[in-house]
N, C-alpha and C positions, 0 to 999 in steps of 0.2 A: 669820296663816296658820291655816286650819282644821286641826284635829288629824286625821291619817290614821286611817282605821278599821281597816285591816288591814296586815299586813306588805307585801302587794303594793302597797297605796296608798302606804306609806312609801317603798318603793323607786322607784315611779314618780315620786314627788315628788323624791327625791334625784337620780334620773337626769335629770329634765327641768327642774328649777327651781333650779339652783344658781347662785349669783353667780359661780361659776368656769366656767360654761358646760360645754362638752364635756369639759373636763379632769376634771370630777367623775366622768363615766362611765368614763374611763380608770382613775381611782383605784379605783373600785368593782370594775371587772372585774379589775384587777391584784390587788386584795386578795382577791377570791374565788378566783382561780386560785392564788394563793400559799397560802391556807389549805387548799385541796384538796390541793395538793402536800405540804404539811406533814403532813396527816392520812394520806395515802397512804404517805409515807415512814416513818411510825410504825406502819404497819399491824400488823406482827408484835408490837410491844410493846403496842399497844392490845388485840389479841386475847389475848395472854398475860395481861395484867393483868385482863381480864374473866374468863378461866378461873380465875385465882387467887382472884378475888372469889367466884366460884361455889363453889369448894372450901370457902371460909370461910362459905358459906351466905348471902352477900350477893348479892341479885339487883338488877342495875341497872334503872332505869326505861327507859333506852334502851340497847340493845345496842351495844357498840363495833363489832361486825361490821356492824351496820346503819349506823352513823356512817361507817365506812370505805366501805361500798357506796354511800352517798349521795355522798361525796367523789369516788369513782371515776366515778359516773354523771355528775355535774356536770362533772368534768374532761374526760371523753370527749366530752360534748356541746359543751363550749366549744372543745375542740380541733377537732372537726368543723366548728363554725361558723366558726372563724377560719382554717380550711384551705379555700381556694377549691375545691379538687378534690373535697372531701367534702361541700360545702354541701347538695347534693341528697339526701344520705343522712340528714340530720338529721330526726328525727321531732319534730313540734311538738305532737303529741297524746299 
């Protein structure tokens, strides 16, 4: 197998060329949804820990607020995608 060049290439390969077929897609989707839910559930703790770090003069490379916002965005778009009533609201751009 040729080495994927980007994360997008890797995910395309994982989603489309698994010896386990479509089950691999379900596994990846479930894993992503689960991780988003975990990050969102820890939102307050993540934000508090970042504030504590800032008080100590430590500046994170990536803000926990941004990490949570990413999780919320992905979760919202996945919820919309898997909810037939909302599929037309999903923005692909």
